[in-house]
ZADO-1210 file (C-alpha; in nm, 4 decimals, padded with zeros to 6 digits):
<atoms>
<atom x="07.8291" y="12.1014" z="07.8497" code="MET" pos="1"/>
<atom x="08.0578" y="11.8620" z="07.6924" code="HIS" pos="2"/>
<atom x="08.4141" y="12.0403" z="07.5912" code="LEU" pos="3"/>
<atom x="08.5889" y="11.8996" z="07.2993" code="VAL" pos="4"/>
<atom x="08.9419" y="11.9616" z="07.1298" code="ARG" pos="5"/>
<atom x="08.9508" y="11.8521" z="06.7649" code="PHE" pos="6"/>
<atom x="09.1125" y="11.9124" z="06.4321" code="ARG" pos="7"/>
<atom x="08.8370" y="12.0315" z="06.1553" code="ASP" pos="8"/>
<atom x="08.8337" y="11.9443" z="05.7873" code="PRO" pos="9"/>
<atom x="09.1263" y="12.1971" z="05.7183" code="SER" pos="10"/>
<atom x="09.3812" y="12.0802" z="05.9464" code="GLY" pos="11"/>
<atom x="09.3323" y="12.3572" z="06.2156" code="THR" pos="12"/>
<atom x="09.2839" y="12.2529" z="06.5952" code="ILE" pos="13"/>
<atom x="08.9939" y="12.3907" z="06.7692" code="ARG" pos="14"/>
<atom x="08.8652" y="12.3843" z="07.0875" code="GLN" pos="15"/>
<atom x="08.4634" y="12.4109" z="07.1368" code="GLY" pos="16"/>
<atom x="08.1478" y="12.1911" z="07.2439" code="THR" pos="17"/>
<atom x="08.0113" y="11.8569" z="07.1560" code="ALA" pos="18"/>
<atom x="07.6724" y="11.6862" z="07.1340" code="THR" pos="19"/>
<atom x="07.6301" y="11.3094" z="07.0246" code="ASP" pos="20"/>
<atom x="07.6299" y="11.4012" z="06.6536" code="ASP" pos="21"/>
<atom x="07.8126" y="11.7663" z="06.6023" code="THR" pos="22"/>
<atom x="08.0996" y="11.9571" z="06.7313" code="VAL" pos="23"/>
<atom x="08.0786" y="12.3564" z="06.7226" code="ALA" pos="24"/>
<atom x="08.3478" y="12.6034" z="06.7137" code="PHE" pos="25"/>
<atom x="08.1763" y="12.9657" z="06.7559" code="GLY" pos="26"/>
<atom x="07.9212" y="12.9798" z="06.4942" code="ASP" pos="27"/>
<atom x="08.0711" y="12.7097" z="06.2946" code="GLN" pos="28"/>
<atom x="07.9517" y="12.3398" z="06.3416" code="GLY" pos="29"/>
<atom x="08.0678" y="12.0126" z="06.2044" code="TYR" pos="30"/>
<atom x="07.9399" y="11.6663" z="06.2026" code="ALA" pos="31"/>
<atom x="08.1210" y="11.4807" z="06.4601" code="ARG" pos="32"/>
<atom x="08.2281" y="11.1922" z="06.2279" code="ASP" pos="33"/>
<atom x="08.3798" y="11.4757" z="05.9892" code="SER" pos="34"/>
<atom x="08.6680" y="11.5796" z="06.2549" code="VAL" pos="35"/>
<atom x="08.9584" y="11.3983" z="06.4321" code="ASP" pos="36"/>
<atom x="08.8524" y="11.4139" z="06.8028" code="ILE" pos="37"/>
<atom x="09.1753" y="11.4797" z="07.0182" code="LEU" pos="38"/>
<atom x="09.2566" y="11.4451" z="07.3540" code="PRO" pos="39"/>
<atom x="09.0458" y="11.6912" z="07.5299" code="PRO" pos="40"/>
<atom x="09.3253" y="11.8412" z="07.7267" code="CYS" pos="41"/>
<atom x="09.6962" y="11.8882" z="07.7102" code="GLU" pos="42"/>
<atom x="09.8486" y="11.7993" z="08.0399" code="PRO" pos="43"/>
<atom x="10.1535" y="11.8676" z="08.1913" code="THR" pos="44"/>
<atom x="10.1321" y="11.5607" z="08.3970" code="LYS" pos="45"/>
<atom x="09.8679" y="11.2997" z="08.5061" code="ILE" pos="46"/>
<atom x="09.8429" y="11.2295" z="08.8781" code="ILE" pos="47"/>
<atom x="09.7216" y="10.8881" z="08.9330" code="CYS" pos="48"/>
<atom x="09.5491" y="10.7354" z="09.2243" code="VAL" pos="49"/>
<atom x="09.6103" y="10.3677" z="09.3327" code="GLY" pos="50"/>
<atom x="09.3464" y="10.1548" z="09.5313" code="ARG" pos="51"/>
<atom x="09.0946" y="10.4242" z="09.5653" code="ASN" pos="52"/>
<atom x="08.8164" y="10.1416" z="09.5541" code="TYR" pos="53"/>
<atom x="08.8490" y="09.9000" z="09.8189" code="ALA" pos="54"/>
<atom x="08.7268" y="09.6180" z="09.5927" code="ASP" pos="55"/>
<atom x="09.0035" y="09.6896" z="09.3541" code="HIS" pos="56"/>
<atom x="09.2309" y="09.6869" z="09.6447" code="ALA" pos="57"/>
<atom x="09.1262" y="09.3515" z="09.7370" code="ALA" pos="58"/>
<atom x="09.1879" y="09.1989" z="09.4345" code="GLU" pos="59"/>
<atom x="09.5274" y="09.3300" z="09.4227" code="ARG" pos="60"/>
<atom x="09.5586" y="09.1568" z="09.7644" code="ASP" pos="61"/>
<atom x="09.6609" y="09.4906" z="09.9192" code="ALA" pos="62"/>
<atom x="09.5113" y="09.7437" z="10.1737" code="ASP" pos="63"/>
<atom x="09.3162" y="10.0602" z="10.1151" code="VAL" pos="64"/>
<atom x="09.6109" y="10.3142" z="10.2302" code="PRO" pos="65"/>
<atom x="09.5513" y="10.5604" z="10.5178" code="ASP" pos="66"/>
<atom x="09.6262" y="10.8663" z="10.2649" code="ARG" pos="67"/>
<atom x="09.6105" y="10.8777" z="09.8790" code="PRO" pos="68"/>
<atom x="09.8746" y="10.6219" z="09.7152" code="LEU" pos="69"/>
<atom x="09.9825" y="10.8899" z="09.4029" code="LEU" pos="70"/>
<atom x="10.1972" y="10.8112" z="09.1076" code="PHE" pos="71"/>
<atom x="10.2586" y="11.0115" z="08.7774" code="LEU" pos="72"/>
<atom x="10.2112" y="10.9493" z="08.4137" code="LYS" pos="73"/>
<atom x="10.4086" y="11.2161" z="08.1744" code="PRO" pos="74"/>
<atom x="10.2551" y="11.3803" z="07.8879" code="PRO" pos="75"/>
<atom x="10.3716" y="11.1073" z="07.6628" code="ASN" pos="76"/>
<atom x="10.1469" y="10.8613" z="07.8018" code="ALA" pos="77"/>
<atom x="09.8568" y="11.0540" z="07.6650" code="VAL" pos="78"/>
<atom x="09.6572" y="10.9109" z="07.3777" code="ALA" pos="79"/>
<atom x="09.3594" y="11.0179" z="07.1606" code="ALA" pos="80"/>
<atom x="09.0079" y="10.8641" z="07.2012" code="PRO" pos="81"/>
<atom x="08.9367" y="10.6500" z="06.8876" code="ALA" pos="82"/>
<atom x="09.3074" y="10.5770" z="06.8498" code="SER" pos="83"/>
<atom x="09.4879" y="10.2353" z="06.7869" code="THR" pos="84"/>
<atom x="09.7160" y="10.2031" z="07.1023" code="VAL" pos="85"/>
<atom x="10.0251" y="10.0420" z="07.0606" code="THR" pos="86"/>
<atom x="10.1542" y="09.8899" z="07.3781" code="LEU" pos="87"/>
<atom x="10.4922" y="09.7444" z="07.5038" code="PRO" pos="88"/>
<atom x="10.6368" y="09.4483" z="07.2968" code="ALA" pos="89"/>
<atom x="10.6767" y="09.1115" z="07.4374" code="GLY" pos="90"/>
<atom x="10.4717" y="09.1735" z="07.7776" code="LYS" pos="91"/>
<atom x="10.2256" y="08.8966" z="07.9228" code="GLU" pos="92"/>
<atom x="10.0222" y="09.1126" z="08.1166" code="ARG" pos="93"/>
<atom x="09.9286" y="09.4780" z="08.0355" code="ILE" pos="94"/>
<atom x="09.5869" y="09.5514" z="08.2315" code="ASP" pos="95"/>
<atom x="09.2863" y="09.7893" z="08.1527" code="TRP" pos="96"/>
<atom x="09.1854" y="10.0061" z="08.4149" code="GLU" pos="97"/>
<atom x="08.8772" y="10.2234" z="08.3755" code="ALA" pos="98"/>
<atom x="08.9004" y="10.5644" z="08.5822" code="GLU" pos="99"/>
<atom x="08.7026" y="10.8777" z="08.6206" code="PHE" pos="100"/>
<atom x="08.9506" y="11.1672" z="08.5596" code="ALA" pos="101"/>
<atom x="08.9752" y="11.5385" z="08.6866" code="VAL" pos="102"/>
<atom x="09.0817" y="11.7855" z="08.4593" code="VAL" pos="103"/>
<atom x="09.2090" y="12.1303" z="08.6352" code="ILE" pos="104"/>
<atom x="09.1095" y="12.4735" z="08.5292" code="ASP" pos="105"/>
<atom x="09.3422" y="12.6866" z="08.6853" code="GLU" pos="106"/>
<atom x="09.7137" y="12.6951" z="08.8229" code="GLN" pos="107"/>
<atom x="09.6502" y="12.5984" z="09.1871" code="CYS" pos="108"/>
<atom x="09.8531" y="12.5286" z="09.4911" code="ARG" pos="109"/>
<atom x="09.7628" y="12.4423" z="09.8495" code="ASN" pos="110"/>
<atom x="09.4063" y="12.4049" z="09.8027" code="VAL" pos="111"/>
<atom x="09.1860" y="12.3586" z="10.0954" code="ALA" pos="112"/>
<atom x="08.9247" y="12.0835" z="10.0543" code="GLU" pos="113"/>
<atom x="08.6319" y="12.3090" z="10.1015" code="ASP" pos="114"/>
<atom x="08.7658" y="12.5196" z="09.7941" code="ASP" pos="115"/>
<atom x="08.8802" y="12.2315" z="09.5651" code="ALA" pos="116"/>
<atom x="08.6132" y="12.1891" z="09.3557" code="LEU" pos="117"/>
<atom x="08.6300" y="12.5483" z="09.2342" code="ASP" pos="118"/>
<atom x="08.9580" y="12.4642" z="09.0462" code="VAL" pos="119"/>
<atom x="08.7868" y="12.1859" z="08.8266" code="VAL" pos="120"/>
<atom x="08.7114" y="12.2434" z="08.4816" code="ARG" pos="121"/>
<atom x="08.5460" y="11.9209" z="08.4246" code="GLY" pos="122"/>
<atom x="08.5681" y="11.5344" z="08.4114" code="TYR" pos="123"/>
<atom x="08.6608" y="11.2851" z="08.1479" code="THR" pos="124"/>
<atom x="08.7258" y="10.9165" z="08.0749" code="CYS" pos="125"/>
<atom x="09.0630" y="10.7404" z="08.1051" code="LEU" pos="126"/>
<atom x="09.2254" y="10.4095" z="08.0713" code="ASN" pos="127"/>
<atom x="09.5126" y="10.3811" z="08.3204" code="ASP" pos="128"/>
<atom x="09.6776" y="10.1186" z="08.1127" code="LEU" pos="129"/>
<atom x="09.9253" y="09.9059" z="08.3428" code="SER" pos="130"/>
<atom x="10.2239" y="09.6792" z="08.2662" code="ASN" pos="131"/>
<atom x="10.2030" y="09.4211" z="08.5413" code="ARG" pos="132"/>
<atom x="10.5280" y="09.2468" z="08.3823" code="ASP" pos="133"/>
<atom x="10.7290" y="09.5180" z="08.5331" code="ASP" pos="134"/>
<atom x="10.5081" y="09.7161" z="08.8019" code="GLN" pos="135"/>
<atom x="10.4976" y="09.3955" z="09.0245" code="ASP" pos="136"/>
<atom x="10.8949" y="09.3557" z="09.0219" code="ARG" pos="137"/>
<atom x="10.9702" y="09.6927" z="09.1300" code="GLU" pos="138"/>
<atom x="10.8757" y="09.9581" z="09.3660" code="GLN" pos="139"/>
<atom x="10.9167" y="10.2496" z="09.1172" code="ASN" pos="140"/>
<atom x="10.6286" y="10.2359" z="08.8554" code="TRP" pos="141"/>
<atom x="10.7855" y="10.4037" z="08.5805" code="VAL" pos="142"/>
<atom x="10.7987" y="10.1074" z="08.3448" code="ARG" pos="143"/>
<atom x="10.4611" y="09.9911" z="08.4861" code="GLY" pos="144"/>
<atom x="10.2625" y="10.2824" z="08.4330" code="LYS" pos="145"/>
<atom x="10.4363" y="10.5546" z="08.2324" code="ALA" pos="146"/>
<atom x="10.5203" y="10.4044" z="07.8775" code="PHE" pos="147"/>
<atom x="10.3806" y="10.5697" z="07.5705" code="ASP" pos="148"/>
<atom x="10.0253" y="10.5476" z="07.5196" code="ASN" pos="149"/>
<atom x="09.9476" y="10.4375" z="07.8770" code="ALA" pos="150"/>
<atom x="09.6446" y="10.6895" z="07.9216" code="ALA" pos="151"/>
<atom x="09.4056" y="10.7047" z="07.6552" code="PRO" pos="152"/>
<atom x="09.1840" y="10.9743" z="07.7684" code="ILE" pos="153"/>
<atom x="08.8419" y="11.1564" z="07.6252" code="GLY" pos="154"/>
<atom x="08.6674" y="11.2174" z="07.4490" code="PRO" pos="155"/>
<atom x="08.5420" y="11.5092" z="07.5957" code="VAL" pos="156"/>
<atom x="08.5429" y="11.7234" z="07.9159" code="ILE" pos="157"/>
<atom x="08.1879" y="11.7307" z="08.0968" code="ALA" pos="158"/>
<atom x="08.1450" y="12.0276" z="08.2841" code="THR" pos="159"/>
<atom x="08.0555" y="11.9533" z="08.6692" code="PRO" pos="160"/>
<atom x="07.6734" y="12.0170" z="08.6165" code="ASP" pos="161"/>
<atom x="07.6339" y="11.7314" z="08.3871" code="GLU" pos="162"/>
<atom x="07.7981" y="11.4274" z="08.5962" code="VAL" pos="163"/>
<atom x="07.5776" y="11.3042" z="08.9018" code="PRO" pos="164"/>
<atom x="07.7763" y="11.2271" z="09.2359" code="ASP" pos="165"/>
<atom x="07.7180" y="10.8437" z="09.1912" code="ASP" pos="166"/>
<atom x="07.7583" y="10.8245" z="08.8048" code="ALA" pos="167"/>
<atom x="07.8073" y="10.4866" z="08.6441" code="SER" pos="168"/>
<atom x="08.1789" y="10.3702" z="08.5520" code="ILE" pos="169"/>
<atom x="08.1976" y="10.0689" z="08.3156" code="GLU" pos="170"/>
<atom x="08.4816" y="09.9095" z="08.0942" code="LEU" pos="171"/>
<atom x="08.4018" y="09.6945" z="07.8034" code="ARG" pos="172"/>
<atom x="08.6480" y="09.4688" z="07.6125" code="VAL" pos="173"/>
<atom x="08.5166" y="09.3320" z="07.2652" code="ASN" pos="174"/>
<atom x="08.1421" y="09.4385" z="07.3880" code="GLY" pos="175"/>
<atom x="08.1741" y="09.2118" z="07.7194" code="GLU" pos="176"/>
<atom x="08.1445" y="09.4183" z="08.0522" code="THR" pos="177"/>
<atom x="08.4739" y="09.3641" z="08.2800" code="LYS" pos="178"/>
<atom x="08.4050" y="09.6635" z="08.5290" code="GLN" pos="179"/>
<atom x="08.0804" y="09.8037" z="08.6450" code="ASP" pos="180"/>
<atom x="08.1024" y="10.0635" z="08.9563" code="ALA" pos="181"/>
<atom x="07.9943" y="10.3775" z="09.0546" code="ALA" pos="182"/>
<atom x="08.2282" y="10.6950" z="09.1394" code="ILE" pos="183"/>
<atom x="08.0556" y="10.7270" z="09.4913" code="ASP" pos="184"/>
<atom x="08.2381" y="10.4168" z="09.5915" code="GLN" pos="185"/>
<atom x="08.5704" y="10.6406" z="09.6085" code="PHE" pos="186"/>
<atom x="08.7620" y="10.5985" z="09.9374" code="TYR" pos="187"/>
<atom x="08.9224" y="10.9553" z="09.8830" code="PHE" pos="188"/>
<atom x="08.7100" y="11.2052" z="09.7408" code="SER" pos="189"/>
<atom x="08.7639" y="11.4316" z="09.4381" code="VAL" pos="190"/>
<atom x="08.8124" y="11.7289" z="09.6818" code="ALA" pos="191"/>
<atom x="09.0367" y="11.5234" z="09.9151" code="GLU" pos="192"/>
<atom x="09.2667" y="11.4448" z="09.6375" code="LEU" pos="193"/>
<atom x="09.3069" y="11.7870" z="09.5107" code="ILE" pos="194"/>
<atom x="09.3681" y="11.9022" z="09.8403" code="ALA" pos="195"/>
<atom x="09.6398" y="11.6404" z="09.9255" code="GLU" pos="196"/>
<atom x="09.7955" y="11.6813" z="09.5953" code="ILE" pos="197"/>
<atom x="09.8325" y="12.0443" z="09.6018" code="THR" pos="198"/>
<atom x="09.9798" y="12.0072" z="09.9462" code="GLU" pos="199"/>
<atom x="10.3128" y="11.8860" z="09.7440" code="TYR" pos="200"/>
<atom x="10.2864" y="12.0346" z="09.3786" code="MET" pos="201"/>
<atom x="10.1364" y="12.3002" z="09.1585" code="THR" pos="202"/>
<atom x="09.8676" y="12.1722" z="08.9409" code="LEU" pos="203"/>
<atom x="09.8474" y="12.3629" z="08.5751" code="GLU" pos="204"/>
<atom x="09.5349" y="12.4068" z="08.3643" code="PRO" pos="205"/>
<atom x="09.4834" y="12.1023" z="08.1520" code="GLY" pos="206"/>
<atom x="09.6575" y="11.8596" z="08.4421" code="ASP" pos="207"/>
<atom x="09.4735" y="11.5488" z="08.5156" code="VAL" pos="208"/>
<atom x="09.3726" y="11.3839" z="08.8250" code="ILE" pos="209"/>
<atom x="09.3019" y="10.9972" z="08.7537" code="SER" pos="210"/>
<atom x="09.0898" y="10.8900" z="09.0729" code="THR" pos="211"/>
<atom x="09.1522" y="10.5095" z="09.0666" code="GLY" pos="212"/>
<atom x="08.9970" y="10.2053" z="08.9363" code="THR" pos="213"/>
<atom x="08.7223" y="09.9588" z="09.0553" code="PRO" pos="214"/>
<atom x="08.7245" y="09.6074" z="09.0464" code="ALA" pos="215"/>
<atom x="08.7525" y="09.3901" z="08.7269" code="GLY" pos="216"/>
<atom x="09.0970" y="09.4512" z="08.5933" code="VAL" pos="217"/>
<atom x="09.2464" y="09.2436" z="08.3515" code="GLY" pos="218"/>
<atom x="09.4668" y="09.1639" z="08.0536" code="ALA" pos="219"/>
<atom x="09.4426" y="09.2841" z="07.7351" code="LEU" pos="220"/>
<atom x="09.4872" y="09.1142" z="07.4061" code="SER" pos="221"/>
<atom x="09.6196" y="09.2191" z="07.0749" code="ASP" pos="222"/>
<atom x="09.3526" y="09.3403" z="06.8617" code="GLY" pos="223"/>
<atom x="09.1065" y="09.4102" z="07.1897" code="ASP" pos="224"/>
<atom x="08.8575" y="09.6872" z="07.1540" code="HIS" pos="225"/>
<atom x="08.7991" y="09.8782" z="07.4723" code="VAL" pos="226"/>
<atom x="08.5219" y="10.1031" z="07.5841" code="GLU" pos="227"/>
<atom x="08.5146" y="10.3147" z="07.8954" code="VAL" pos="228"/>
<atom x="08.1887" y="10.4422" z="07.9632" code="GLU" pos="229"/>
<atom x="08.0845" y="10.7015" z="08.2174" code="ILE" pos="230"/>
<atom x="07.7484" y="10.8394" z="08.3029" code="GLU" pos="231"/>
<atom x="07.7338" y="11.2127" z="08.1877" code="GLY" pos="232"/>
<atom x="08.0525" y="11.2031" z="08.0129" code="ILE" pos="233"/>
<atom x="08.0157" y="10.9816" z="07.7296" code="GLY" pos="234"/>
<atom x="08.2382" y="10.6591" z="07.6059" code="THR" pos="235"/>
<atom x="08.6173" y="10.6713" z="07.5587" code="LEU" pos="236"/>
<atom x="08.7064" y="10.3994" z="07.2722" code="GLU" pos="237"/>
<atom x="09.0228" y="10.2638" z="07.1547" code="HIS" pos="238"/>
<atom x="09.1670" y="09.9654" z="07.0058" code="ASP" pos="239"/>
<atom x="09.4911" y="09.7573" z="07.1143" code="VAL" pos="240"/>
<atom x="09.8102" y="09.6675" z="06.9430" code="VAL" pos="241"/>
<atom x="10.0590" y="09.4493" z="07.1482" code="ILE" pos="242"/>
<atom x="10.3593" y="09.3706" z="06.9325" code="PRO" pos="243"/>
<atom x="10.5627" y="09.0607" z="06.9547" code="ASP" pos="244"/>
<atom x="10.9156" y="09.1169" z="07.1129" code="SER" pos="245"/>
<atom x="11.1993" y="09.1277" z="06.8762" code="ASP" pos="246"/>
</atoms>
């Protein structure tokens, strides 16, 4: 099942289910192109994982850590699918990073690894937009990772039965494939990540764990069209605007 948040033609926000062509709320169905698809959840926080693919760690000239490398994106980072994403002005390098994202279904803390998948609502696509100009200058990644619109997400939440363990993940910029991998290449599994994160913090319904990006990251340009496609979930699309500095 694909779960979706959308604004119907009357302006009411609904939560329902989606197919390729339609969305439904109860007995009411709508053509998918007649509604606004919203971010599929409203996280209180997004917990991101760095260097969870060995090939990406290598391209960043870094080692795979001995425990998950974690950082946060706040709610203001969320951007809707099919939106035009305005990024920080005057930056030379803001990178794309296609990621497989986990949506939490219930409040949880200190979850055992064996029980971790029980707290998962489903999975979605996320682009961990990264301001390298500032990230590479400082150890605290707030400027590099937590800016407005730094996490386009969606378009749906796929329930776990929809997503194979070796689901492919691909990112395209203006139709050209830039990243192409599979989620079974993770260094730390979804269950390991949930157990590690909940040792330190409470997760709330709708919170997101973004599990890291494979090799192939690169710099966006003003006007780019980005697609993140994950097998079993679908395709997150967004456009990019990078203003000149004043």
